[in-house]
PAZAPA-4460 file (N, C-alpha, C; in steps of 0.05 Angstrom, whole numbers, plus 32768, in hexadecimal, padded with zeros to 4 digits):
% residues 191
    n_x    n_y    n_z   ca_x   ca_y   ca_z    c_x    c_y    c_z   seq   type   mol
   7DC5   80DB   7EC9   7DB4   80C3   7EC6   7DC2   80AA   7ED2     1      X     A
   7DB3   809B   7EE0   7DBE   8082   7EEC   7DC5   806E   7ED6     2      X     A
   7DDA   805F   7EDA   7DE2   804B   7EC6   7DD8   802F   7ECC     3      X     A
   7DD0   802A   7EE5   7DC7   800F   7EEC   7DB2   8010   7F03     4      X     A
   7DA5   7FFA   7F06   7D92   7FF7   7F1C   7D95   7FDC   7F29     5      X     A
   7D8C   7FD9   7F41   7D8B   7FBF   7F4F   7D72   7FB1   7F45     6      X     A
   7D74   7F99   7F3D   7D5C   7F8A   7F33   7D4F   7F7B   7F4B     7      X     A
   7D39   7F6F   7F45   7D2B   7F5E   7F59   7D39   7F43   7F5B     8      X     A
   7D4B   7F3D   7F49   7D5A   7F24   7F4A   7D6D   7F25   7F61     9      X     A
   7D69   7F15   7F75   7D7A   7F15   7F8D   7D83   7EF9   7F95    10      X     A
   7D99   7EF9   7FA4   7DA2   7EE0   7FB0   7DB0   7EE7   7FC9    11      X     A
   7DB1   7ED4   7FDC   7DBE   7ED9   7FF5   7DD8   7EC9   7FF5    12      X     A
   7DEE   7ED7   7FF8   7E09   7ECB   7FFA   7E17   7ED9   8011    13      X     A
   7E27   7EC9   8020   7E36   7ED4   8036   7E24   7EE1   804B    14      X     A
   7E0B   7ED9   804C   7DF7   7EE5   805E   7DEE   7F01   8055    15      X     A
   7DF3   7F08   803C   7DEC   7F22   8032   7DDA   7F1F   8019    16      X     A
   7DC6   7F30   8017   7DB5   7F30   8000   7DC2   7F40   7FEA    17      X     A
   7DC7   7F33   7FD3   7DD3   7F3F   7FBC   7DBE   7F43   7FA6    18      X     A
   7DC1   7F59   7F98   7DAE   7F5F   7F81   7DBE   7F5E   7F67    19      X     A
   7DB1   7F52   7F53   7DBD   7F53   7F38   7DB8   7F6F   7F2D    20      X     A
   7DCC   7F7A   7F1F   7DC9   7F95   7F14   7DC1   7F94   7EF7    21      X     A
   7DB5   7FA9   7EEE   7DAC   7FAB   7ED2   7DB3   7FC7   7EC7    22      X     A
   7DBE   7FC8   7EB0   7DC6   7FE1   7EA3   7DAD   7FF1   7E9A    23      X     A
   7DAD   800B   7E9F   7D97   801C   7E97   7D9E   802C   7E7E    24      X     A
   7DB7   8029   7E74   7DC0   8037   7E5C   7DD8   8028   7E51    25      X     A
   7DDF   802F   7E38   7DF8   8024   7E2C   7E10   8033   7E37    26      X     A
   7E25   8026   7E3D   7E3E   8032   7E44   7E54   801D   7E42    27      X     A
   7E6C   8026   7E3B   7E83   8014   7E37   7E7A   7FFC   7E26    28      X     A
   7E7E   7FE3   7E30   7E75   7FCC   7E21   7E5B   7FC0   7E2C    29      X     A
   7E4D   7FD0   7E3C   7E34   7FC7   7E48   7E1C   7FD4   7E39    30      X     A
   7E08   7FC3   7E33   7DF1   7FCD   7E25   7DD9   7FD1   7E38    31      X     A
   7DC8   7FE4   7E31   7DB0   7FE9   7E41   7DA0   7FCF   7E45    32      X     A
   7D96   7FCC   7E5D   7D87   7FB4   7E66   7D97   7F9B   7E6C    33      X     A
   7DB1   7F9C   7E66   7DC3   7F85   7E6B   7DC4   7F80   7E8A    34      X     A
   7DC3   7F67   7E91   7DC6   7F5F   7EAD   7DE3   7F5D   7EB4    35      X     A
   7DEB   7F65   7ECC   7E06   7F64   7ED4   7E0A   7F50   7EEB    36      X     A
   7E1E   7F55   7EFB   7E24   7F44   7F12   7E13   7F4C   7F2A    37      X     A
   7E1D   7F47   7F42   7E0D   7F49   7F5A   7E1A   7F5C   7F6E    38      X     A
   7E0A   7F6E   7F79   7E14   7F81   7F8D   7E01   7F82   7FA4    39      X     A
   7E0B   7F8B   7FBB   7DF9   7F8D   7FD2   7DE8   7FA6   7FD1    40      X     A
   7DF4   7FBC   7FCA   7DE7   7FD6   7FCA   7DF2   7FE8   7FB5    41      X     A
   7DE2   7FFC   7FAE   7DEA   800E   7F99   7E05   801B   7F9D    42      X     A
   7E0D   8020   7FB5   7E27   802C   7FBB   7E3F   801B   7FB3    43      X     A
   7E3A   8001   7FAF   7E50   7FEF   7FA7   7E5B   7FF5   7F8B    44      X     A
   7E4A   8001   7F7A   7E52   8006   7F5E   7E4B   8023   7F57    45      X     A
   7E5E   8033   7F4E   7E59   804F   7F48   7E47   8052   7F30    46      X     A
   7E35   8065   7F32   7E23   806A   7F1B   7E31   807A   7F05    47      X     A
   7E48   8085   7F0B   7E58   8094   7EF6   7E6D   8082   7EEB    48      X     A
   7E79   808A   7ED5   7E8F   807B   7EC9   7E85   8062   7EBC    49      X     A
   7E98   8051   7EB4   7E92   8038   7EA6   7E95   801F   7EB6    50      X     A
   7E99   8022   7ED0   7E9C   800B   7EE1   7E84   7FF9   7EE0    51      X     A
   7E89   7FDE   7EE1   7E73   7FCB   7EE0   7E7B   7FB1   7EEE    52      X     A
   7E67   7FA4   7EF8   7E69   7F8A   7F04   7E5B   7F76   7EF2    53      X     A
   7E69   7F62   7EE8   7E5E   7F4F   7ED4   7E5B   7F33   7EE0    54      X     A
   7E4F   7F22   7ED0   7E4D   7F05   7ED5   7E43   7EFE   7EF1    55      X     A
   7E52   7EED   7EFE   7E4A   7EE5   7F19   7E5B   7EF2   7F2E    56      X     A
   7E67   7F09   7F27   7E78   7F17   7F3B   7E67   7F23   7F51    57      X     A
   7E72   7F26   7F69   7E64   7F30   7F80   7E73   7F48   7F8C    58      X     A
   7E65   7F5E   7F91   7E71   7F75   7F9F   7E5E   7F7B   7FB6    59      X     A
   7E69   7F7C   7FCE   7E58   7F81   7FE5   7E67   7F8D   7FFD    60      X     A
   7E59   7F91   8013   7E65   7F9F   8029   7E68   7FBC   8023    61      X     A
   7E7E   7FC8   802B   7E83   7FE4   8024   7E96   7FE6   800C    62      X     A
   7E99   7FD1   7FFD   7EAA   7FD1   7FE5   7E9E   7FE4   7FD0    63      X     A
   7EB0   7FEF   7FBF   7EA7   8001   7FAA   7EB6   7FFB   7F90    64      X     A
   7EA8   7FFC   7F7A   7EB3   7FF8   7F5F   7EAC   8012   7F50    65      X     A
   7EC0   801F   7F44   7EBB   8038   7F36   7ED0   803E   7F21    66      X     A
   7ECD   8055   7F14   7EDF   805C   7EFE   7ED8   804B   7EE6    67      X     A
   7EEC   803E   7EDA   7EE7   802C   7EC3   7EED   800F   7ECB    68      X     A
   7EEC   8009   7EE5   7EF3   7FEF   7EEF   7EDE   7FDA   7EE7    69      X     A
   7EE7   7FC1   7EE5   7ED6   7FAA   7EDF   7EDB   7F94   7EF2    70      X     A
   7EC5   7F89   7EFC   7EC7   7F71   7F0E   7EB5   7F5C   7F00    71      X     A
   7EC1   7F44   7EFB   7EB1   7F30   7EEC   7EBA   7F14   7EF3    72      X     A
   7EAE   7F01   7EE5   7EB3   7EE5   7EEB   7EA6   7EDE   7F06    73      X     A
   7EB4   7ED0   7F17   7EAA   7ECA   7F32   7EB9   7EDA   7F47    74      X     A
   7EC3   7EF1   7F40   7ED3   7F02   7F52   7EC1   7F0D   7F69    75      X     A
   7ECE   7F12   7F7F   7EC0   7F1F   7F96   7ED0   7F37   7FA0    76      X     A
   7EC2   7F4D   7FA4   7ECE   7F65   7FAF   7EBC   7F6C   7FC7    77      X     A
   7EC9   7F6F   7FDF   7EB8   7F74   7FF7   7EC8   7F81   800D    78      X     A
   7EBC   7F83   8024   7EC7   7F93   803B   7EC8   7FB0   8032    79      X     A
   7EDF   7FBD   8035   7EE3   7FD9   802E   7EF4   7FDC   8014    80      X     A
   7EF6   7FC7   8005   7F07   7FC6   7FED   7EFD   7FDA   7FD8    81      X     A
   7F10   7FE4   7FC8   7F0B   7FF7   7FB2   7F18   7FEC   7F99    82      X     A
   7F08   7FEC   7F83   7F12   7FE4   7F68   7F0B   7FFB   7F56    83      X     A
   7F1F   8008   7F4A   7F1A   8020   7F3A   7F2F   8024   7F24    84      X     A
   7F2D   803B   7F16   7F3F   803F   7EFF   7F37   802C   7EE9    85      X     A
   7F4B   8020   7EDC   7F46   800C   7EC7   7F4B   7FF0   7ED2    86      X     A
   7F49   7FEC   7EEC   7F4F   7FD2   7EF8   7F3B   7FBD   7EEF    87      X     A
   7F45   7FA4   7EEF   7F34   7F8D   7EE9   7F38   7F78   7EFF    88      X     A
   7F22   7F6E   7F09   7F22   7F58   7F1D   7F10   7F42   7F12    89      X     A
   7F1B   7F2A   7F0E   7F0B   7F15   7F02   7F14   7EF9   7F09    90      X     A
   7F08   7EE5   7EFD   7F0B   7EC9   7F04   7F01   7EC5   7F20    91      X     A
   7F11   7EB9   7F31   7F08   7EB4   7F4D   7F16   7EC7   7F61    92      X     A
   7F20   7EDD   7F57   7F30   7EEF   7F67   7F1F   7EFB   7F7D    93      X     A
   7F2C   7F01   7F94   7F1F   7F0E   7FAB   7F2E   7F28   7FB1    94      X     A
   7F1F   7F3E   7FB5   7F2B   7F57   7FBE   7F1B   7F5F   7FD7    95      X     A
   7F28   7F61   7FEE   7F19   7F67   8006   7F2A   7F77   801A    96      X     A
   7F1F   7F7A   8032   7F2C   7F8A   8046   7F2C   7FA7   803D    97      X     A
   7F42   7FB5   8040   7F44   7FD1   8037   7F55   7FD3   801E    98      X     A
   7F56   7FBD   800F   7F67   7FBC   7FF6   7F5C   7FCF   7FE1    99      X     A
   7F6F   7FD9   7FD1   7F68   7FEA   7FB9   7F75   7FDD   7FA1   100      X     A
   7F65   7FDA   7F8C   7F70   7FD1   7F72   7F68   7FE6   7F5E   101      X     A
   7F7C   7FF1   7F50   7F77   8009   7F40   7F8C   800B   7F29   102      X     A
   7F8A   8021   7F1A   7F9C   8024   7F04   7F95   8010   7EEF   103      X     A
   7FA9   8003   7EE4   7FA5   7FEE   7ED0   7FAA   7FD2   7EDB   104      X     A
   7FA6   7FCF   7EF5   7FAB   7FB5   7F02   7F97   7FA0   7EF9   105      X     A
   7FA0   7F88   7EF7   7F8E   7F70   7EF2   7F92   7F5D   7F09   106      X     A
   7F7D   7F55   7F16   7F7E   7F41   7F2B   7F6C   7F2A   7F23   107      X     A
   7F77   7F12   7F20   7F67   7EFC   7F15   7F71   7EE1   7F1E   108      X     A
   7F66   7ECC   7F12   7F6D   7EB1   7F1C   7F61   7EAD   7F37   109      X     A
   7F71   7EA3   7F49   7F69   7E9F   7F65   7F76   7EB3   7F78   110      X     A
   7F7E   7ECA   7F6D   7F8C   7EDD   7F7D   7F7B   7EE9   7F93   111      X     A
   7F88   7EEF   7FAA   7F7A   7EFC   7FC0   7F8A   7F16   7FC6   112      X     A
   7F7C   7F2C   7FC6   7F89   7F46   7FCE   7F79   7F50   7FE6   113      X     A
   7F87   7F54   7FFC   7F79   7F5A   8015   7F8A   7F6B   8027   114      X     A
   7F7F   7F71   803E   7F8D   7F82   8051   7F8D   7F9F   8047   115      X     A
   7FA4   7FAC   8049   7FA7   7FC7   8040   7FB6   7FC8   8025   116      X     A
   7FB6   7FB2   8016   7FC5   7FB0   7FFD   7FBA   7FC4   7FE9   117      X     A
   7FCD   7FD0   7FD9   7FC6   7FE1   7FC3   7FD4   7FD6   7FAA   118      X     A
   7FC4   7FCF   7F96   7FCF   7FC4   7F7D   7FC8   7FD8   7F67   119      X     A
   7FDD   7FE3   7F5A   7FD7   7FF8   7F47   7FE1   7FF1   7F2B   120      X     A
   7FF2   7FDE   7F28   7FF9   7FD6   7F0C   8003   7FB9   7F0D   121      X     A
   8005   7FAD   7EF6   800D   7F92   7EF5   7FF5   7F7F   7EF7   122      X     A
   7FFB   7F65   7EF4   7FE6   7F51   7EF5   7FEC   7F3E   7F0C   123      X     A
   7FD7   7F39   7F1B   7FDA   7F26   7F31   7FC7   7F0F   7F2C   124      X     A
   7FD2   7EF7   7F29   7FC1   7EE0   7F24   7FCB   7EC9   7F36   125      X     A
   7FBD   7EB4   7F35   7FC2   7E9D   7F45   7FC2   7EA5   7F62   126      X     A
   7FD7   7E9D   7F71   7FD7   7EA3   7F8E   7FEF   7EB3   7F96   127      X     A
   7FED   7ECE   7F93   8003   7EDE   7F9B   8007   7EDD   7FB9   128      X     A
   801F   7EE5   7FC2   8024   7EE7   7FDE   801F   7F04   7FE6   129      X     A
   800E   7F09   7FF9   8008   7F24   8001   8010   7F27   801E   130      X     A
   8022   7F39   8024   802B   7F3E   803F   8023   7F5B   8046   131      X     A
   8013   7F5E   805A   800A   7F79   8061   8017   7F81   807B   132      X     A
   801B   7F9B   807E   8025   7FA7   8097   8041   7F9D   809E   133      X     A
   8051   7F95   808B   806C   7F8E   8090   807D   7FA7   808E   134      X     A
   8088   7FB0   80A4   8098   7FC9   80A4   8087   7FE0   8099   135      X     A
   806E   7FE0   809F   805B   7FF5   8096   8057   7FF5   8078   136      X     A
   805F   7FE0   806A   805A   7FDD   804D   8047   7FC7   8048   137      X     A
   8039   7FC9   8032   802A   7FB2   8027   803C   7FA7   8011   138      X     A
   8040   7F8D   8012   8051   7F81   7FFE   8041   7F6C   7FEF   139      X     A
   8040   7F6D   7FD5   8032   7F59   7FC5   8047   7F4C   7FB2   140      X     A
   804A   7F32   7FB5   805D   7F24   7FA5   804E   7F12   7F92   141      X     A
   8051   7F18   7F78   8042   7F09   7F64   8056   7EF8   7F54   142      X     A
   804D   7EEE   7F3D   805E   7EDD   7F2D   8076   7EEB   7F22   143      X     A
   8074   7F05   7F1D   808B   7F13   7F11   808F   7F30   7F1B   144      X     A
   8081   7F37   7F30   8083   7F53   7F3B   8083   7F52   7F59   145      X     A
   808F   7F67   7F64   808C   7F6C   7F80   8080   7F88   7F82   146      X     A
   806B   7F8B   7F91   8061   7FA6   7F96   8065   7FAC   7FB4   147      X     A
   8074   7FC2   7FB9   807A   7FCA   7FD4   806C   7FE5   7FD8   148      X     A
   8059   7FE6   7FEA   804A   7FFF   7FEE   803D   8006   7FD4   149      X     A
   8042   801E   7FCA   8036   8027   7FB1   8049   8022   7F99   150      X     A
   8060   8015   7F9E   8073   8011   7F89   8071   7FF4   7F7F   151      X     A
   8074   7FF0   7F65   8072   7FD5   7F59   808B   7FD1   7F47   152      X     A
   809A   7FBC   7F4C   80B3   7FB7   7F3E   80B4   7F9A   7F35   153      X     A
   80C3   7F95   7F1F   80CC   7F79   7F1B   80E5   7F77   7F2B   154      X     A
   80EF   7F5E   7F2F   8108   7F5B   7F3E   811E   7F68   7F2E   155      X     A
   811E   7F66   7F14   8133   7F73   7F04   8133   7F91   7F07   156      X     A
   811B   7F9D   7F08   811A   7FBA   7F0C   8126   7FC2   7F27   157      X     A
   8120   7FB2   7F3C   812A   7FB8   7F57   8148   7FB5   7F57   158      X     A
   8153   7FA1   7F4A   8170   7F9D   7F48   817D   7FB6   7F3B   159      X     A
   8170   7FC0   7F26   817B   7FD7   7F17   817A   7FF0   7F29   160      X     A
   8165   7FF3   7F38   8162   800A   7F4B   8179   8009   7F5F   161      X     A
   817F   7FF1   7F6A   8194   7FEE   7F7D   81AF   7FF3   7F71   162      X     A
   81B4   7FE9   7F58   81CD   7FEC   7F4B   81D3   8009   7F44   163      X     A
   81BE   8017   7F3B   81C2   8034   7F34   81C2   8046   7F4C   164      X     A
   81BD   803A   7F63   81BD   804A   7F7C   81A8   8061   7F7B   165      X     A
   8192   805B   7F6E   817C   806F   7F6C   8166   8069   7F80   166      X     A
   816C   8057   7F92   8156   804E   7FA4   814C   8064   7FB7   167      X     A
   815D   8078   7FBD   8153   808E   7FCE   813C   809D   7FC0   168      X     A
   813F   809F   7FA6   8129   80AD   7F96   8112   809A   7F91   169      X     A
   8118   8081   7F8D   8104   806D   7F85   80F3   8064   7F9D   170      X     A
   80FF   8063   7FB4   80F1   8058   7FCC   80F5   806B   7FE3   171      X     A
   80E0   8073   7FEF   80E1   8086   8006   80F1   807A   801D   172      X     A
   80EE   8061   8022   80FB   8054   8039   810A   803B   802E   173      X     A
   8122   803F   8023   8130   802A   8016   8135   8011   8028   174      X     A
   813D   8014   8041   8142   7FFC   8051   812A   7FEA   8052   175      X     A
   8112   7FF5   8056   80FA   7FE5   8057   80F3   7FD9   803C   176      X     A
   80F7   7FE9   8026   80F2   7FDE   800B   8105   7FC7   8006   177      X     A
   811E   7FCA   800D   8132   7FB6   8007   812C   7F9D   8017   178      X     A
   8123   7FA0   8030   811B   7F89   8040   8105   7F79   8032   179      X     A
   80F1   7F88   8028   80DB   7F7C   801A   80E5   7F6E   8000   180      X     A
   80F7   7F7C   7FF2   8103   7F70   7FDA   8111   7F56   7FDF   181      X     A
   8120   7F54   7FF5   812E   7F3C   7FFB   811A   7F25   8001   182      X     A
   8104   7F2B   800E   80EF   7F17   8012   80E5   7F0D   7FF7   183      X     A
   80DF   7F20   7FE5   80D4   7F19   7FCB   80E8   7F08   7FBB   184      X     A
   8101   7F10   7FBC   8116   7F01   7FAD   8117   7EE4   7FB7   185      X     A
   8115   7EE0   7FD1   8115   7EC5   7FDC   80FD   7EB5   7FD2   186      X     A
   80E6   7EC2   7FD2   80CD   7EB5   7FC9   80CF   7EAE   7FAC   187      X     A
   80D8   7EC1   7F9B   80DA   7EBC   7F7E   80EE   7EA4   7F79   188      X     A
   8104   7EA4   7F87   8118   7E90   7F82   8110   7E74   7F8B   189      X     A
   80FC   7E73   7F9D   80F2   7E59   7FA7   80D9   7E50   7F98   190      X     A
   80D0   7E5F   7F84   80B7   7E56   7F76   80BE   7E43   7F61   191      X     A
***
């Protein structure tokens, strides 16, 4: 059974016609007939799982929201972006390009996640520094974490990895990871 439908409530944003969604059944914290956020087409939100788009959030282009993910507030997810797992994207956050936000990640505030970035844990808010395609890694530097490729560390965790000399196990390509770490350390120390 389908969990939502596109309503006749539409608006044009970014040159795209967006439809407000409406729940066809109760699931998660969504009640039957409840109005949700705005999507361009049915493929933007999976009919399975508990994923939902709330409030004034917009999902469009080839973007997809699925699993138990939630997009709400004034957040925007577009291009080829994916939000899934238990991920949350809210406030004025933007997720675009080929970015993936998943796991238990929270992206909020005025954060922008774009390019080939993958965010799988931790919280990204305000204005993180996102560096893509540096030494074939995506690097996301937030208030208290550095994510290198698929790995996410606090600076203290990375120092411990270096001290214990376990970096060969922890990081597939230690020289590139360490280069990214040194960039992050400089950014953190200058904030």
